[in-house]
N, CA, C and O atoms as a CHARMM CRD file, in Angstrom:
* protein
*
  268
    1    1 MET  N     12.37000 -71.80400  11.74600 PROA 1      0.00000
    2    1 MET  CA    12.21600 -70.45400  11.22800 PROA 1      0.00000
    3    1 MET  C     11.90400 -69.52000  12.39500 PROA 1      0.00000
    4    1 MET  O     10.97000 -69.75600  13.16100 PROA 1      0.00000
    5    2 SER  N     12.68300 -68.48100  12.51500 PROA 2      0.00000
    6    2 SER  CA    12.48400 -67.50700  13.57300 PROA 2      0.00000
    7    2 SER  C     11.93800 -66.22200  12.94500 PROA 2      0.00000
    8    2 SER  O     12.47500 -65.73700  11.95000 PROA 2      0.00000
    9    3 LEU  N     10.88800 -65.68400  13.52000 PROA 3      0.00000
   10    3 LEU  CA    10.27300 -64.47000  13.00000 PROA 3      0.00000
   11    3 LEU  C     10.32700 -63.35500  14.03200 PROA 3      0.00000
   12    3 LEU  O     10.32600 -63.60600  15.23800 PROA 3      0.00000
   13    4 MET  N     10.37300 -62.13000  13.54800 PROA 4      0.00000
   14    4 MET  CA    10.28800 -60.96200  14.41100 PROA 4      0.00000
   15    4 MET  C      9.44300 -59.91200  13.71600 PROA 4      0.00000
   16    4 MET  O      9.24200 -59.97500  12.50300 PROA 4      0.00000
   17    5 ALA  N      8.94700 -58.94500  14.47700 PROA 5      0.00000
   18    5 ALA  CA     8.16600 -57.84800  13.91200 PROA 5      0.00000
   19    5 ALA  C      8.74900 -56.53200  14.40000 PROA 5      0.00000
   20    5 ALA  O      9.29600 -56.45000  15.50000 PROA 5      0.00000
   21    6 ILE  N      8.62400 -55.50500  13.57000 PROA 6      0.00000
   22    6 ILE  CA     9.04900 -54.15200  13.92900 PROA 6      0.00000
   23    6 ILE  C      7.87500 -53.22600  13.62700 PROA 6      0.00000
   24    6 ILE  O      7.34000 -53.23800  12.51800 PROA 6      0.00000
   25    7 ASP  N      7.46900 -52.41300  14.62700 PROA 7      0.00000
   26    7 ASP  CA     6.35700 -51.49900  14.39900 PROA 7      0.00000
   27    7 ASP  C      6.86000 -50.15000  13.88300 PROA 7      0.00000
   28    7 ASP  O      8.06200 -49.96300  13.69000 PROA 7      0.00000
   29    8 GLN  N      5.93800 -49.21600  13.66300 PROA 8      0.00000
   30    8 GLN  CA     6.27200 -47.93800  13.02800 PROA 8      0.00000
   31    8 GLN  C      7.14900 -47.05400  13.90200 PROA 8      0.00000
   32    8 GLN  O      7.72300 -46.08900  13.39900 PROA 8      0.00000
   33    9 TRP  N      7.27300 -47.34900  15.19300 PROA 9      0.00000
   34    9 TRP  CA     8.11900 -46.57000  16.09400 PROA 9      0.00000
   35    9 TRP  C      9.46300 -47.24700  16.35900 PROA 9      0.00000
   36    9 TRP  O     10.26500 -46.74900  17.15000 PROA 9      0.00000
   37   10 GLY  N      9.71400 -48.38600  15.69800 PROA 10     0.00000
   38   10 GLY  CA    10.97200 -49.08600  15.86800 PROA 10     0.00000
   39   10 GLY  C     10.98100 -50.10100  16.99400 PROA 10     0.00000
   40   10 GLY  O     12.01300 -50.72400  17.24600 PROA 10     0.00000
   41   11 GLN  N      9.86600 -50.28400  17.67500 PROA 11     0.00000
   42   11 GLN  CA     9.77000 -51.30400  18.72500 PROA 11     0.00000
   43   11 GLN  C      9.85100 -52.67900  18.08400 PROA 11     0.00000
   44   11 GLN  O      9.18100 -52.93800  17.08400 PROA 11     0.00000
   45   12 THR  N     10.66600 -53.56300  18.64800 PROA 12     0.00000
   46   12 THR  CA    10.83100 -54.89300  18.07400 PROA 12     0.00000
   47   12 THR  C     10.15000 -55.94800  18.94000 PROA 12     0.00000
   48   12 THR  O     10.09400 -55.82700  20.16400 PROA 12     0.00000
   49   13 TYR  N      9.64100 -56.96800  18.29000 PROA 13     0.00000
   50   13 TYR  CA     8.99300 -58.10400  18.94400 PROA 13     0.00000
   51   13 TYR  C      9.68100 -59.35400  18.40900 PROA 13     0.00000
   52   13 TYR  O      9.52400 -59.71500  17.24200 PROA 13     0.00000
   53   14 HSD  N     10.44300 -60.00700  19.27800 PROA 14     0.00000
   54   14 HSD  CA    11.29200 -61.11300  18.84500 PROA 14     0.00000
   55   14 HSD  C     10.63900 -62.46600  19.08000 PROA 14     0.00000
   56   14 HSD  O      9.78600 -62.62700  19.95300 PROA 14     0.00000
   57   15 ASP  N     11.06600 -63.43800  18.27300 PROA 15     0.00000
   58   15 ASP  CA    10.66700 -64.83100  18.41300 PROA 15     0.00000
   59   15 ASP  C      9.14400 -64.96500  18.47300 PROA 15     0.00000
   60   15 ASP  O      8.59300 -65.52300  19.42200 PROA 15     0.00000
   61   16 ILE  N      8.48200 -64.44700  17.45000 PROA 16     0.00000
   62   16 ILE  CA     7.01600 -64.44300  17.44200 PROA 16     0.00000
   63   16 ILE  C      6.42700 -65.71500  16.84600 PROA 16     0.00000
   64   16 ILE  O      5.23800 -65.77500  16.53300 PROA 16     0.00000
   65   17 GLY  N      7.27400 -66.73100  16.69400 PROA 17     0.00000
   66   17 GLY  CA     6.78400 -68.05200  16.32900 PROA 17     0.00000
   67   17 GLY  C      6.39000 -68.21700  14.87700 PROA 17     0.00000
   68   17 GLY  O      6.55100 -67.30500  14.06600 PROA 17     0.00000
   69   18 PRO  N      5.87200 -69.39200  14.55800 PROA 18     0.00000
   70   18 PRO  CA     5.51700 -69.68100  13.16600 PROA 18     0.00000
   71   18 PRO  C      4.18700 -69.04400  12.73300 PROA 18     0.00000
   72   18 PRO  O      3.84600 -69.07000  11.55100 PROA 18     0.00000
   73   19 HSD  N      3.43800 -68.47500  13.68600 PROA 19     0.00000
   74   19 HSD  CA     2.13500 -67.87100  13.38100 PROA 19     0.00000
   75   19 HSD  C      2.12100 -66.42900  13.89700 PROA 19     0.00000
   76   19 HSD  O      1.57600 -66.15600  14.96700 PROA 19     0.00000
   77   20 PRO  N      2.72200 -65.50300  13.13300 PROA 20     0.00000
   78   20 PRO  CA     2.86900 -64.13700  13.63800 PROA 20     0.00000
   79   20 PRO  C      1.54500 -63.42300  13.89300 PROA 20     0.00000
   80   20 PRO  O      1.45800 -62.63000  14.83000 PROA 20     0.00000
   81   21 ARG  N      0.52800 -63.67600  13.10200 PROA 21     0.00000
   82   21 ARG  CA    -0.76600 -63.03000  13.31600 PROA 21     0.00000
   83   21 ARG  C     -1.33600 -63.40300  14.67900 PROA 21     0.00000
   84   21 ARG  O     -1.76900 -62.53200  15.43500 PROA 21     0.00000
   85   22 LYS  N     -1.33600 -64.68300  14.99000 PROA 22     0.00000
   86   22 LYS  CA    -1.85300 -65.15100  16.27700 PROA 22     0.00000
   87   22 LYS  C     -1.02900 -64.59500  17.43400 PROA 22     0.00000
   88   22 LYS  O     -1.58600 -64.15900  18.44200 PROA 22     0.00000
   89   23 TRP  N      0.29300 -64.60900  17.29300 PROA 23     0.00000
   90   23 TRP  CA     1.15200 -64.10700  18.35900 PROA 23     0.00000
   91   23 TRP  C      0.86700 -62.63600  18.63100 PROA 23     0.00000
   92   23 TRP  O      0.72800 -62.23700  19.78700 PROA 23     0.00000
   93   24 LEU  N      0.77800 -61.81400  17.56600 PROA 24     0.00000
   94   24 LEU  CA     0.52700 -60.37900  17.73800 PROA 24     0.00000
   95   24 LEU  C     -0.84700 -60.12300  18.34800 PROA 24     0.00000
   96   24 LEU  O     -0.98400 -59.25100  19.20600 PROA 24     0.00000
   97   25 LEU  N     -1.86300 -60.86500  17.92200 PROA 25     0.00000
   98   25 LEU  CA    -3.19400 -60.69800  18.50200 PROA 25     0.00000
   99   25 LEU  C     -3.18400 -61.03500  19.99300 PROA 25     0.00000
  100   25 LEU  O     -3.76400 -60.30100  20.79300 PROA 25     0.00000
  101   26 ASP  N     -2.53800 -62.12600  20.37200 PROA 26     0.00000
  102   26 ASP  CA    -2.44400 -62.50800  21.78500 PROA 26     0.00000
  103   26 ASP  C     -1.65300 -61.47100  22.58100 PROA 26     0.00000
  104   26 ASP  O     -2.05900 -61.10700  23.68400 PROA 26     0.00000
  105   27 TYR  N     -0.54400 -60.99600  22.04600 PROA 27     0.00000
  106   27 TYR  CA     0.32000 -60.04600  22.73600 PROA 27     0.00000
  107   27 TYR  C     -0.42300 -58.73900  23.03000 PROA 27     0.00000
  108   27 TYR  O     -0.32800 -58.20200  24.13400 PROA 27     0.00000
  109   28 PHE  N     -1.15800 -58.23300  22.04200 PROA 28     0.00000
  110   28 PHE  CA    -1.86900 -56.97000  22.20900 PROA 28     0.00000
  111   28 PHE  C     -3.28700 -57.14800  22.76100 PROA 28     0.00000
  112   28 PHE  O     -3.99000 -56.16400  22.98900 PROA 28     0.00000
  113   29 GLY  N     -3.70300 -58.38700  22.97400 PROA 29     0.00000
  114   29 GLY  CA    -5.02200 -58.64600  23.53900 PROA 29     0.00000
  115   29 GLY  C     -6.16000 -58.24800  22.61700 PROA 29     0.00000
  116   29 GLY  O     -7.17600 -57.72400  23.07400 PROA 29     0.00000
  117   30 ARG  N     -6.00500 -58.48600  21.35200 PROA 30     0.00000
  118   30 ARG  CA    -7.01900 -58.12300  20.35700 PROA 30     0.00000
  119   30 ARG  C     -7.54800 -59.36400  19.66000 PROA 30     0.00000
  120   30 ARG  O     -6.98400 -60.45100  19.78100 PROA 30     0.00000
  121   31 LYS  N     -8.66100 -59.18000  18.91500 PROA 31     0.00000
  122   31 LYS  CA    -9.27500 -60.30300  18.20600 PROA 31     0.00000
  123   31 LYS  C     -9.26500 -60.14300  16.69300 PROA 31     0.00000
  124   31 LYS  O     -9.59200 -61.07800  15.96200 PROA 31     0.00000
  125   32 SER  N     -8.88800 -58.95400  16.22200 PROA 32     0.00000
  126   32 SER  CA    -8.87800 -58.76100  14.77100 PROA 32     0.00000
  127   32 SER  C     -7.65600 -57.95200  14.36300 PROA 32     0.00000
  128   32 SER  O     -7.04800 -57.24800  15.16900 PROA 32     0.00000
  129   33 THR  N     -7.32200 -58.07500  13.10200 PROA 33     0.00000
  130   33 THR  CA    -6.15900 -57.38900  12.54600 PROA 33     0.00000
  131   33 THR  C     -6.40600 -57.10300  11.06700 PROA 33     0.00000
  132   33 THR  O     -7.29600 -57.69100  10.45200 PROA 33     0.00000
  133   34 ASN  N     -5.63200 -56.21900  10.51900 PROA 34     0.00000
  134   34 ASN  CA    -5.64400 -55.95200   9.08400 PROA 34     0.00000
  135   34 ASN  C     -4.25700 -56.23800   8.53800 PROA 34     0.00000
  136   34 ASN  O     -3.26100 -56.10200   9.24900 PROA 34     0.00000
  137   35 LYS  N     -4.19500 -56.63200   7.28300 PROA 35     0.00000
  138   35 LYS  CA    -2.90800 -56.92300   6.64800 PROA 35     0.00000
  139   35 LYS  C     -2.27400 -55.63900   6.12900 PROA 35     0.00000
  140   35 LYS  O     -2.96900 -54.69100   5.76400 PROA 35     0.00000
  141   36 ILE  N     -0.94000 -55.62200   6.10200 PROA 36     0.00000
  142   36 ILE  CA    -0.16700 -54.54500   5.48400 PROA 36     0.00000
  143   36 ILE  C      0.40500 -55.09100   4.17900 PROA 36     0.00000
  144   36 ILE  O      0.93200 -56.20300   4.13200 PROA 36     0.00000
  145   37 TYR  N      0.29300 -54.29900   3.13500 PROA 37     0.00000
  146   37 TYR  CA     0.84000 -54.67300   1.83700 PROA 37     0.00000
  147   37 TYR  C      1.89600 -53.67100   1.41000 PROA 37     0.00000
  148   37 TYR  O      1.85300 -52.50600   1.80500 PROA 37     0.00000
  149   38 CYS  N      2.84500 -54.12700   0.60300 PROA 38     0.00000
  150   38 CYS  CA     3.89700 -53.29000   0.05500 PROA 38     0.00000
  151   38 CYS  C      3.88600 -53.45400  -1.46200 PROA 38     0.00000
  152   38 CYS  O      3.73900 -54.56700  -1.96700 PROA 38     0.00000
  153   39 ASP  N      4.04100 -52.35600  -2.18100 PROA 39     0.00000
  154   39 ASP  CA     4.11000 -52.42300  -3.63800 PROA 39     0.00000
  155   39 ASP  C      5.42500 -53.05200  -4.07500 PROA 39     0.00000
  156   39 ASP  O      6.45300 -52.89800  -3.41600 PROA 39     0.00000
  157   40 THR  N      5.37500 -53.76300  -5.20000 PROA 40     0.00000
  158   40 THR  CA     6.58300 -54.35800  -5.77400 PROA 40     0.00000
  159   40 THR  C      6.96600 -53.59800  -7.03800 PROA 40     0.00000
  160   40 THR  O      6.16000 -52.84300  -7.58200 PROA 40     0.00000
  161   41 LYS  N      8.17800 -53.79600  -7.49800 PROA 41     0.00000
  162   41 LYS  CA     8.67000 -53.08100  -8.67900 PROA 41     0.00000
  163   41 LYS  C      7.89300 -53.42900  -9.94300 PROA 41     0.00000
  164   41 LYS  O      7.80200 -52.61200 -10.85900 PROA 41     0.00000
  165   42 ASP  N      7.33000 -54.64100  -9.99900 PROA 42     0.00000
  166   42 ASP  CA     6.60600 -55.05800 -11.20500 PROA 42     0.00000
  167   42 ASP  C      5.13800 -54.60900 -11.20400 PROA 42     0.00000
  168   42 ASP  O      4.35600 -55.03700 -12.05300 PROA 42     0.00000
  169   43 GLY  N      4.77100 -53.75100 -10.25300 PROA 43     0.00000
  170   43 GLY  CA     3.41200 -53.21500 -10.21400 PROA 43     0.00000
  171   43 GLY  C      2.44600 -54.01400  -9.35900 PROA 43     0.00000
  172   43 GLY  O      1.27600 -53.64700  -9.25000 PROA 43     0.00000
  173   44 GLY  N      2.90200 -55.08500  -8.75700 PROA 44     0.00000
  174   44 GLY  CA     2.05400 -55.90100  -7.88700 PROA 44     0.00000
  175   44 GLY  C      2.16200 -55.44800  -6.44300 PROA 44     0.00000
  176   44 GLY  O      2.56800 -54.32300  -6.15200 PROA 44     0.00000
  177   45 HSD  N      1.79500 -56.33400  -5.55900 PROA 45     0.00000
  178   45 HSD  CA     1.91900 -56.05100  -4.13300 PROA 45     0.00000
  179   45 HSD  C      2.15300 -57.36100  -3.38400 PROA 45     0.00000
  180   45 HSD  O      1.87300 -58.44500  -3.89600 PROA 45     0.00000
  181   46 ARG  N      2.67400 -57.24000  -2.15600 PROA 46     0.00000
  182   46 ARG  CA     2.90400 -58.42500  -1.33100 PROA 46     0.00000
  183   46 ARG  C      2.55500 -58.11900   0.11600 PROA 46     0.00000
  184   46 ARG  O      2.68300 -56.98600   0.58000 PROA 46     0.00000
  185   47 HSD  N      2.11900 -59.13600   0.80800 PROA 47     0.00000
  186   47 HSD  CA     1.73300 -59.02800   2.21800 PROA 47     0.00000
  187   47 HSD  C      3.00500 -58.99800   3.06100 PROA 47     0.00000
  188   47 HSD  O      3.82500 -59.91100   2.96500 PROA 47     0.00000
  189   48 VAL  N      3.18500 -57.94600   3.90000 PROA 48     0.00000
  190   48 VAL  CA     4.41700 -57.80700   4.67300 PROA 48     0.00000
  191   48 VAL  C      4.19900 -57.72500   6.17900 PROA 48     0.00000
  192   48 VAL  O      5.17300 -57.72400   6.93200 PROA 48     0.00000
  193   49 GLY  N      2.95400 -57.65800   6.64300 PROA 49     0.00000
  194   49 GLY  CA     2.73300 -57.55400   8.08100 PROA 49     0.00000
  195   49 GLY  C      1.27600 -57.31600   8.43500 PROA 49     0.00000
  196   49 GLY  O      0.36600 -57.58900   7.65200 PROA 49     0.00000
  197   50 TYR  N      1.08200 -56.78900   9.66300 PROA 50     0.00000
  198   50 TYR  CA    -0.27100 -56.62100  10.20200 PROA 50     0.00000
  199   50 TYR  C     -0.39400 -55.30800  10.97100 PROA 50     0.00000
  200   50 TYR  O      0.58300 -54.81000  11.53000 PROA 50     0.00000
  201   51 VAL  N     -1.60500 -54.75700  10.99000 PROA 51     0.00000
  202   51 VAL  CA    -1.94100 -53.63600  11.85800 PROA 51     0.00000
  203   51 VAL  C     -2.73900 -54.20800  13.02000 PROA 51     0.00000
  204   51 VAL  O     -3.82000 -54.76400  12.82600 PROA 51     0.00000
  205   52 VAL  N     -2.19800 -54.06900  14.23900 PROA 52     0.00000
  206   52 VAL  CA    -2.85300 -54.59200  15.43900 PROA 52     0.00000
  207   52 VAL  C     -2.79500 -53.51200  16.50900 PROA 52     0.00000
  208   52 VAL  O     -1.71000 -53.04700  16.85900 PROA 52     0.00000
  209   53 ALA  N     -3.94000 -53.11000  17.02800 PROA 53     0.00000
  210   53 ALA  CA    -4.01900 -52.13900  18.13400 PROA 53     0.00000
  211   53 ALA  C     -3.22400 -50.86400  17.84000 PROA 53     0.00000
  212   53 ALA  O     -2.55900 -50.33000  18.72800 PROA 53     0.00000
  213   54 GLY  N     -3.28900 -50.38300  16.61200 PROA 54     0.00000
  214   54 GLY  CA    -2.59300 -49.15800  16.24500 PROA 54     0.00000
  215   54 GLY  C     -1.11600 -49.33300  15.94500 PROA 54     0.00000
  216   54 GLY  O     -0.43100 -48.35200  15.65800 PROA 54     0.00000
  217   55 HSD  N     -0.61300 -50.54500  16.00200 PROA 55     0.00000
  218   55 HSD  CA     0.78100 -50.83600  15.68800 PROA 55     0.00000
  219   55 HSD  C      0.85800 -51.43000  14.27700 PROA 55     0.00000
  220   55 HSD  O      0.22900 -52.44600  13.98100 PROA 55     0.00000
  221   56 TRP  N      1.63800 -50.77800  13.42200 PROA 56     0.00000
  222   56 TRP  CA     1.84700 -51.26600  12.05800 PROA 56     0.00000
  223   56 TRP  C      3.09300 -52.14000  12.08900 PROA 56     0.00000
  224   56 TRP  O      4.21000 -51.63300  11.98700 PROA 56     0.00000
  225   57 CYS  N      2.91000 -53.43700  12.22900 PROA 57     0.00000
  226   57 CYS  CA     4.01400 -54.37900  12.43500 PROA 57     0.00000
  227   57 CYS  C      4.39700 -55.08400  11.14100 PROA 57     0.00000
  228   57 CYS  O      3.60700 -55.83500  10.57000 PROA 57     0.00000
  229   58 GLN  N      5.62700 -54.82900  10.68500 PROA 58     0.00000
  230   58 GLN  CA     6.14700 -55.57000   9.54700 PROA 58     0.00000
  231   58 GLN  C      6.86700 -56.79500  10.08400 PROA 58     0.00000
  232   58 GLN  O      7.62400 -56.70300  11.05100 PROA 58     0.00000
  233   59 VAL  N      6.63100 -57.94600   9.45700 PROA 59     0.00000
  234   59 VAL  CA     7.18100 -59.21400   9.92200 PROA 59     0.00000
  235   59 VAL  C      8.39000 -59.59300   9.07900 PROA 59     0.00000
  236   59 VAL  O      8.36700 -59.48500   7.85300 PROA 59     0.00000
  237   60 TYR  N      9.44700 -60.03800   9.75300 PROA 60     0.00000
  238   60 TYR  CA    10.69500 -60.42300   9.09800 PROA 60     0.00000
  239   60 TYR  C     11.10300 -61.82200   9.53100 PROA 60     0.00000
  240   60 TYR  O     10.84800 -62.22900  10.66400 PROA 60     0.00000
  241   61 GLU  N     11.73600 -62.55200   8.62500 PROA 61     0.00000
  242   61 GLU  CA    12.32600 -63.84100   8.96800 PROA 61     0.00000
  243   61 GLU  C     13.77500 -63.58900   9.37900 PROA 61     0.00000
  244   61 GLU  O     14.52300 -62.92100   8.66500 PROA 61     0.00000
  245   62 VAL  N     14.16100 -64.12300  10.52700 PROA 62     0.00000
  246   62 VAL  CA    15.52000 -63.94400  11.04600 PROA 62     0.00000
  247   62 VAL  C     16.33800 -65.17100  10.68400 PROA 62     0.00000
  248   62 VAL  O     15.93100 -66.30400  10.94100 PROA 62     0.00000
  249   63 GLN  N     17.49500 -64.93300  10.08400 PROA 63     0.00000
  250   63 GLN  CA    18.39700 -66.01900   9.70900 PROA 63     0.00000
  251   63 GLN  C     19.76700 -65.76800  10.29900 PROA 63     0.00000
  252   63 GLN  O     20.15700 -64.61700  10.49700 PROA 63     0.00000
  253   64 GLN  N     20.49900 -66.82500  10.58000 PROA 64     0.00000
  254   64 GLN  CA    21.84900 -66.69500  11.07500 PROA 64     0.00000
  255   64 GLN  C     22.73200 -66.11300   9.99400 PROA 64     0.00000
  256   64 GLN  O     22.65900 -66.50200   8.82900 PROA 64     0.00000
  257   65 TRP  N     23.56900 -65.17400  10.40000 PROA 65     0.00000
  258   65 TRP  CA    24.48000 -64.54700   9.46200 PROA 65     0.00000
  259   65 TRP  C     25.72400 -65.39900   9.34600 PROA 65     0.00000
  260   65 TRP  O     26.33300 -65.77300  10.34800 PROA 65     0.00000
  261   66 ARG  N     26.09400 -65.70000   8.12100 PROA 66     0.00000
  262   66 ARG  CA    27.27100 -66.55000   7.86700 PROA 66     0.00000
  263   66 ARG  C     28.20300 -65.85400   6.91100 PROA 66     0.00000
  264   66 ARG  O     27.76300 -65.18900   5.97300 PROA 66     0.00000
  265   67 LYS  N     29.49000 -66.00500   7.14700 PROA 67     0.00000
  266   67 LYS  CA    30.47700 -65.43600   6.23200 PROA 67     0.00000
  267   67 LYS  C     30.88700 -66.46300   5.20900 PROA 67     0.00000
  268   67 LYS  O     31.71500 -66.17700   4.34400 PROA 67     0.00000
């Protein structure tokens, strides 16, 4: 599984490994983070990323595109 993150300015962070929280904390040299949530259509919410050092990073799973 390959993961990447995109922050609020469009900066991308590729191949952030199986533990995106740890990778982002190490990359930005921080020790704490907050989770980002997104509302769902059914009225719930889901965890989609992290806020680290002022960067709102949404995490995505990268998959090979196949026709």
